[in-house]
Residue, then its C-alpha position, 0 to 999 in steps of 0.5 A: x056167789x052162792x051163800x053157804x048153808x051155814x050162813x043161810x041158817x044163821x041169818x034165818x035164825x037171827x040173834x046175830x052180833x056183828x060189831x063194827x070192828x075194822x081199823x082196830x085191826x091196825x093195832x093188831x098188825x102194829x101198823x099206822x092206820x093209813x097204811x093198814x086201810x090201803x092194804x087188802x092183804x093186811x086187812x083181810x088177814x087181820x079181820x080173819x084173825x079178829x073173827x077167829x078170836x071173837x067168834x061173832x056172827x059176821x065181819x065188816x069188810x070195810x068200815x070207813x064210810x068216807x071212802x066215796x067222799x075221799x074219791x069224789x072230793x069237795x063240792x062248793x055249796x054255793x055251786x048248788x044254786x049257781x047263777x047262771x044255771x049253766x055253772x051249776x050244771x057244769x059242777x054236776x057234770x064234773x061230779x058225775x064224771x068223778x063217779x064214773x068208774x068209782x068202783x075201780x078207784x082208791x079205797x073203794x077198790x081195796x074194800x071190794x078186794x077185801x070182801x072177795x078175800x073174806x068170802x074165801x077165808x071165812x066162807x061160813x061167816x056173814x060178810x057186811x059192807x058199809x056205805x054212806x047213805x045219799x044224804x050223808x054222802x052229800x053232807x060229806x061233800x058239802x059240809x052242810x047238815x042233812x036238813x039243808x040238803x034234803x031238798x037238793x034233788x040234783x045233788x042227791x041224784x048224784x050221791x045216790x048214783x055213787x052209793x048205788x055203784x058201790x053197793x052193786x060192786x059189793x053185791x058182786x063180791x057176794x056180801x051178805x049184809x049192807x049197812x047204809x049209814x045215814x045222817x040224822x034226817x029232819x022230819x020227813x014230809x010228803x015232798x022229802x018222802x018222794x025224794x028219799x024214795x028215789x034215793x033208797x029204792x034203787x039201793x034196796x032193789x039192788x039188795x034184792x037182786x044180789x040177795x043180801x040184806x040191807x039196813x038203814x042206820x041213821x045216826x039219830x032216828x026221829x020216832x015220827x020218821x019210822x013210819x015213812x021210812x018203813x014204806x021205802x026200806x026193808x030194814x032199819x037198825x034202831x038205837x037200843x032203848x027205842x020205844x017198844x011201840x015203835x017196834x011193834x010193826x016190825x017182824x024182825x028187829x035190829x039194834x045198835x049199841x053204844x060202842x062205849x058199852x063194850x068197856x063197861x062191867x058185865x052186870x052193866x052190859x047185861x042190864x043195858x041189854x035187858x032194859x034196852x029192848x034186846x032181851x024182849x026181842x030175843x024172847x019174842x024171836x024177833x031179834x035179827x041183828x045187834x051191832x055197834x052204833x059206830x066203829x070200835x075205835x082203835x083207842x078203845x081199851x083192848x082188854x075191856x073191849x074183849x070182855x065186852x064183846x064176849x058178854x054181848x055174844x054170850x047174852x045173845x047165845x044163851x037163849x038159843x040153848 
């Protein structure tokens, strides 16, 4: 699907604001969240309404990063080191069989349908997909922290396949951006760097093939991990307030804002944006994307959230005039 000239120009210009607004639409539709998340018509219409109201730069076609784990089910951590080896092999074969055809299953299929519809309903609006990173997905399946999984080569091989399958299917729908949400990674040494390269390189190669921009968004980012990650991924979303020295080698910079900021008063929001590196990136023409660090919760104070989004949007727009 060819990207519109308007979207191309907006992405080239940067200064984009794409908050993670998704299940909040259930409140607008007056539906239970579980019903809302399985109805592509309600989802598409609600996201269009949200976009037409806020006039931000993009919409998230599906913001729940648990959809893959929901289909794949749980993995017993003990099975990762089962004895005999045949038992462990059988467990991975079962997981691989569940990965096959994952793009046609459950809420993954719903997400893909929503992405297709939004490209028709909002042809000049950036469409962003969200997927779990391979380490995050492994954690969702096993319940183990990322530090315990970073060396689990066989499991990460399977979770990479699942994430990659979802990313490719989203690419087929014509999305413009992909957020790869990852757990906090432990310090990356040479061994874990090789493993993460095998996890992330196929995702970023897929992004290049389909022509969308991919961003790695860890829930926490160690400063020491930035340099090794920069070797294997083209885009990182940094928490606002990241040390400016860490950002110096990046031509384009993207930030996440704490979602709670949207409920603050205007002067507090603007002060945070000014002091958190966003204003500097604006003034240097290095700012690409601003998003929220997590999905805007359905429980957020509606009027405060509306005001907060407008304040951030106007802050990013004012330097363009």
